[in-house]
Residue, then its C-alpha position, 0 to 999 in steps of 0.5 A: m639228826k641232819y636228815v631225820r626229824r621227830l613229828e613233834e618237831i614239825t609244823k604246818e610251815d615245814i612242807a619243803i623239809a617235811g612235805g604236805k602229809g609230814a607237815n600235817m601230822g606235825e601240826m596235828i601233834r602241836i594241837g593235842m590231835p590223837v596221832p600215831s608216833g613217829f619220824i620224818i625222813t626229810t626232803a634233804a635225804f632225797d636231795k643227798l641221794i640226787q645230789i651224790h649220785n648225779i642223777g638229777e640232770k637225767i631225770k630232768t632231761m627224761l621229764d623234758e622229753v616225754n609226752v604225758e598225752d602219750t600213755n606209753m611214753l609216759m609209763s616208760t619214762s617213769q619206770r626208767i626213773k624209778e629204776l634209776i633211783i632204785s638202783q643208786g647205793f644208799p648213803n650210809e649217813i643217812r641210813s645210820e639215822i633212819v636206823e637210829a630213829y626207828k630204834k628209837l620208836s621201837s623202844v617206846d613202850k619196851d621195857v629196856k633202858s636203851s634202843r641199843n638193847l633192843t632185840e630183833s623181835d622187839a622192832v615195831f611195825v610201822a606205816v612208811r608214807s611218801s611226803a611229797t612237797a607238791e602235794d595236800l596243799p590248798e590248791a591241789s591235794f595230788a591225792g594218791q600220787q606216791a606210794s605208801f607201805l604198811n605193815i614194815k618191819h625191820e631195819e632192811n624192810l624199812i630202807e627199802a621202802v624208803k627207797k621205793c617211796w623216793a621212786s614213787l615221785y615219778e609214778p606215771r599218774a605223779i609225773f602227769y599230774r605235776r605237768i598239768h598243774n604246772f609244779n617243778n622241781p618236787s622234792i619228797a619226805v617220808v613218814v614214818q609212823k607206828m603202825i595202827n592195826s585197824d579193826k575199822s578205818g575211813v575218811i572224814f570230809t568236814v565239809d560235803p565235798i560235792s554239795g559244798e553243804n556244811v555237814m560231815t561226810i564220814e566213810s568207813i569200812w573193817g580193817l586197813g584203809e587202803y581198801l577205801v582210798l583205793g575204792e576197793i570196797s563200797p564203804d559206809h557212808y554217814v552224813v552228819d551235821k557239826t552236832g553230831k546228829v546223823l542226818v543219812k546213814k548208808i551201810g555199804q557191802k563189804p565182804i573184803a577186808l585188808v587186814r595184817d596176817h599175824a604169822t607174817g605181818k604182811s598185809i593180806q586180803i580176808k573175807t569178812s564174816d557173814e554177820k559183818i558184810g553189811a553191819q554197820v561199821l562205827t558205833d555212834n560214839e566213834i562217830s560222835k569223837l570223829v566229828k569232834y576231831g573233825k571240828q577241831l581240825e576245821e577251826h585250826y586249819g580255817k578251812p574244811q579239811d579231809a582227814e583219815f582215821a584208824i581205830e584199833q581196839s576202840s582208839i581213834m587215831i587221826v592219820q592224815t589231813r589235807p584241805v578239801t580242795t574241790k568244794t562244789k556247788i551243786t547244779e540241780s539237773k532234770m533228766t528223763g530216761v531209762k535208767i540203767l544204773q545207780g551209783t554215788g555221784a562223787s564229782p558233779g556234772i553231766a556228760t554223754g559219750k561212749v563207753k570204754i570199759v577198762k579192766n587193767i592199767r594196759e588197757i587205759i591206752k584205748i581211752e580216746e577223747g569224750d569217752i566215758l571211762v568205766t572200770a571196777m575201782t577208780s585208782p589213781d592210775l587211771v589220771p593220765k587218761m582221765s583228763k580226755s574222758a568225759a566222765i568216769i563210772t566205777d563198780l566200787g569206791g566211795a565219795t572219798s577215794h582218791a581218784a574221786i577227788v582228782s575227778r572233782e579238781m578236774g571238774l570231771p563228772a564221777i560216779v562211783g559204787t555202782g556195784n556192776g557198771t562193767s558188767i552192765l555196760r558194754d564197750g562201745q555203748i552211748v550212755t549219758v551221766d548224771a553224776y549230780k544223782g549219781i544215775v547212768y541213763e541209757g542213749v542220749v538223754s535231753i537235759k533241763e539244768e536249773k540254776p545254782r540252789d544258792l545264789s543269794h551270796l552272788e549279788k552284784t559287786k562294783t569290783k569286777v569278778k573275772v575268771n581265768l581260763v584255758f579250756a573252752d569247755k569250762i565256761e559254765v560260769a559265764s553266767i556268773t562272772d563279769g568276764v574273762g581276765l586271762l585266756r591263755i593260748e599256749h594250751m590250744v598250741t599243745k593241743s594241735g601238737i605243732h610249734p607256731a614257729k614251724l608253721v610261720r617258717e613253712g608259710r602256714s600262718e593261716e593254720y595257726v590263725q585257725i588253731l587260735i580261732n577255733g579255741i577262743k571263738p566258743i569262749a568268747a562267744k559265750f562270755y559275750p559281750n562281757p570281756v575276753w582278755v586274750r594273752t599273746l603267747d607266753a611259752r618258756s624255750d622248754e615248754f613247747r620242745n616236744l611239739d613238732g618244730g620243738d626241736v629247734e627251740p634254743y636251750e636256756d639256763n634259766p627259761m623263766l628269765g629267758w626268751h619268753g613273753i613280749r620279748r619273744s613276741l617281737d623277735e618273731p613278729d610274724i608270730l604276733k601278726a598272726e594272733f592279732k589276725a586271729i583276734k582281728r578276724m573274730r572281732a569282724e565277725g561281732l565278737d568285739n568283746i576280745h582284747i589283747m594282754l601282752p606278757f612279760v613286759i618291761i619298758p613302755s616302748e614294748f607295748k607301743k611296738a606291739r600296738d605298731i604291729a597291731d596298727e600295721i595289720g589293720m587292727g583299728d582303734n577300738f579294741n583294747m590292749g593291756i599289759m601283764v604286770e609280772t616284773p619290778a621294772c614294769v611296776f616302776s614304769i607304770d606312769e610311763f605305761c600309762k601314758e603311752g596308752i594302755d587300756f588296763a594292767s593285770f597283775g601276774t603275781n606268781d613271777l612278780t612275786m619271785l622277781t621281787l624276792g629272788v625266789d625261785r618259784n619252782n624251788a621247793k626248797i625255798a617255796k616257804l619264802h614266796s609269798e604275795f603278802h611280802p610288804s615290798v609286794l603288797h606295795m607294789l600292787h598298791h602302787v600300780i593300782d593307784r597310778c592306774n585309777k589316776y590315769n583311768v586305766e583299768s587294774s586287775i589280777c589275774g595270778e594265783a593270788g587272785s584266787n585267795p580271798e584274803m588278798v582280793k579283800l586287801l586289793v579291793k581296799f587298796g582300789i582295784k578295779s577287777v579281779s580274774c581267778n581260777i574256776d573253782a574260786v569264783y563262789k568265794i571270790r565273789e563273796a571276799v569282794l562283796s564282804a571288803e566293799k561292804e566294809q568300806h562303806 
């Protein structure tokens, strides 16, 4: 078959054709996990639909034009794209393969010689689940962004569900989430599996998702698992050590359940019987088996897992697994004040702000920067406004709900399962949220925070460990890092809403200078005296088109290979001068730890021209200017760059890998070919480090590979002088650096 593959044929390497969820389902079958039988409708089917109806460009245009911070515009664009996809005719060749696969699935365990002999009544119930190529990844789960449909039966209903899954690739929350994580050109597969008519269901984390402790967290409810991930019910909560010993048991109140209606076959909500509302869901034997499966998954994947399970007539099935992307080291808090609400801390942190109660999706537009978002349940639809909130409080839900995962990834404090937060709290009320302990206090409460509990592995390393930053409010890692190895200014520009070129054209360069000072200064002050490497503007022509003044941006066939980085800065020197002036002014005020990094250079003369511009505005001689190593041309000219006087060279491995391997890093079809561990890329990294060490130039890395412990260990062995990683990777990268340094002695 061209568009359908059996799950048994799929492995974890097949994300490009099966999506993250589908690839993991096939992999679990391969290692002997109990998984419902089924098949994958591959990404080729969705891509074919887009191609034969020629709607790809229409979709791209709508996405390019949407401002994801404008909720109404985001929701309207999403609706238009979904309607466009659903309105297209379903390709016959794809339909026939799906129908044939469904018949074969229905014939399993049926007393028929061939799937052709099946009657309409023989058709089985299936779960139809989206599996996007940008989900269940090690760096970001993209949890709950696309649709799933339970208890689907009969061919036409299946085809309709598949179409809706395809359209859900463009849910508002999915568009928003991909934009802020810079995932472009996604595709989507669909997983079709025999439906487990769950008596009970739940989620396993093989590491505590909040504290990072090496214990398992299991949450469970009666009936189908959809109510757990949506936060409709406060589940049973178990903390279990890896031997199976239950350490903590908190039984939730479960007044409702989602089950299959025997008459209609549809999922319906029922009231739970009185004896089950407060009863323990899982038996000791089931907990023991789940721990065994969790350990097996963690050992196979080599990292903590977040797995979903369903139990029917005491038979356990694992229906999904993904990497835990949000393991956090807890910082204990000490707070005193009037406690008004108690829940479960789902994402650690402390925040004070104004309560905004959101009763339905239409009300999310009232959320403003710094508000405390209070809602009945943590629906993924809230994601577009979550970035503006200071914290989240919910009535229902557990620490394993989808939005709780997203909160942890975004570094957003969240308390779930308060029971009555929406009725106790009032719109406009000022509260302080302690999401470490799950407590909400009235008013502004003074806070005393202690250092992280476990600092034993953070001993000083010879190789400097720095952090990549965008936001000025994510600087709590200053005390455990050696500086900022990449400070992007693009977000500061986006937040301002106006294109720098427009400000310069209109003689308003000083406004751009102030935008940069406001964004950079708090970070430089917090990290002082450690260095902060500020990268000059590196926005592609398609990224700023929606800003005020962005309508004059040129249209390029391939913006990633086009007019951006130092080449654009030298063509528009007044923008570069404004950036230099902002840095000069802050340095004059005592923040002499701010230095300059030039992106996307290919020839030493580009560096020299930028240095000349710095001299022209009187920057002086006591600051450092370095380059991003993102092109093979830069790699093989590194000696000339060093002779020209660069102070440091930092690898941008995303672009360097793309340009070395000829693999478009935004193209999901060939994503599996994009590897920083390719011998040619490793050779380039080693070469640059060697040459920089010869000229006493600091070598570093700030690309995504700098957050990969295995890559960092290699770079330390090569002799790199510093590494810069993402905020959530600081602890594990320090551990990797320390391990590699000890191996060398």
